[in-house]
N, C-alpha and C positions, 0 to 999 in steps of 0.2 A: 659455340655451335648455335646458340639462340640468335646472336648478332648476325651470323652468316645467313640464317634462314630469313631474318627480317630484311637484311640487305638484298637477298635474292628476290624476295617478294616485292620489295620496293622497286627494284630494277624492272621486274616483270610488269608491274602496274604502270610504270612510266612508259615502257615500250608499248603496252596495250593502248594507253591513252593517246600516244602519239599517232597511232594508226587510225583512230576514230576520226570521222569527219563530222565536225559541228557545222551544220548548214546555216548560213545567213539566209533568211527568207527571201530577201530581194535578189540575192545571187541565184537562189533556187528559181525565182520567177524568171529571171533572164534565161536560165537554162531551159526551163519548161516552155517558155514562150518561143525560144528559138526552134526547138523541136516541133512545136505545134505549127509555127508559121511555115517551116519547111514542108511539113506534111500537107498543109493546105495548098501551098505554092505548087507542089508536085502532084496535087490531086490524089494524095494518099489518105483517103478519108477514114480508112480502118485505123490507121495510126492516129489520126487526129481525134477519133472517137475515144481513144484511151484516156484522154484528158477530160472527158465528160463526167460531171458529178451528178448524182441523184437521178440518173436516167436508167430505165430498165433495159435489158438486152434487146427487147422488142422495139423500144423507142430508138435505140442506137442503130439497130438494123434498118429501121424505116428511114432514118436520116441518111445513112450511108447509101441505101438503094436510091433514094432521091438524088443525092449528090453525084452518083455515078454517071448521071446524064450530062455532067458539066466538067469542063476543064478550066482551071484557073490560069490566067496569063500574068497576073501581077498581085502582089500582096504588100501593101504599103501602110505601115503604122502612121497614124495621123496625130492622135492625142493620147496622153497617158496621165492618169491621176491616181493618187493613193486615196482610197475611200476610208480605209482603216489601216493604220500602220502595221506592216508585217502580217496582215490578215486578208485584206481585200484591195484589189486594184481594178480600175476601169480603164479600158483601152478601146479606142475607135480605130478601125483599120479599113482602108479602102481596098476592096477586092475587085479586080477586073476578071471577067470570065466569059465563056461562051458555052452555049448548049451544043453538044456533039452533033446533033442533027440540024443545027442552024448556026452558021459561023459568024453571027453578029456578036460583037463584043459589047458587053454591058458592064456596069460598075455599081457596087452597093457600098454603103458605109455599114460595116459590121461592128455593132456596139457590144463589146465583150466585157463580162464581169467575171473576174477570177478570184478564187478563194484559196488560201493556204491550208493544206491538210497536214497538220503537224504529225499525225501518225504515219503517214506515208512519206513525209518530208518533201512533198512537191505541191505544186499549184494545180488546181482543177478549174475548169471553166463551167460556170453556172448557167450561162446564157445559151448554151447549145451550139451546134455547128452552124456555119453561115447559112442563111436562108436565101439560096439562089433561086431565081425564077426564070 
C-alpha cells in the first residue's frame, strides 16, 4: 500500500512537472519583442503600453494619447546588444511614421532598453514608447 502511494505521488509529480513551462529569458525576449513590434507596427499603442515598466497609468495614458496622432508605416530592428545577460538588452529600431493630419513620412531611431521581470516571466521596456514628433 505504501509503495503504491509513493508510486502514484511520483507519477503525479512527473506529470505536473512536465506541464510546467520553464522560460528561457532570451526566448521570452523574442516573444515579447515580437508582440511589441507588431503592436507598434499596427499603431496599437494601448497594447504596446502593456510592456512599459515603472510608468504610472497617467504617464501611459499621456503617451498613448500623443501617439494616437501618428500611424507607423515601418518598424525595422537595426542593432541589438545584451547589456546584462538574461536581464537587460538594448535594441535600436528604425520607425517610419506619419502624422494623421500631415501625410509626410518621417523616421526616427528608437533606442530601447528592455529588462527581464522574473516575477512576470516577461520583458518590459524601460525607455518608454517611441517619441514621435
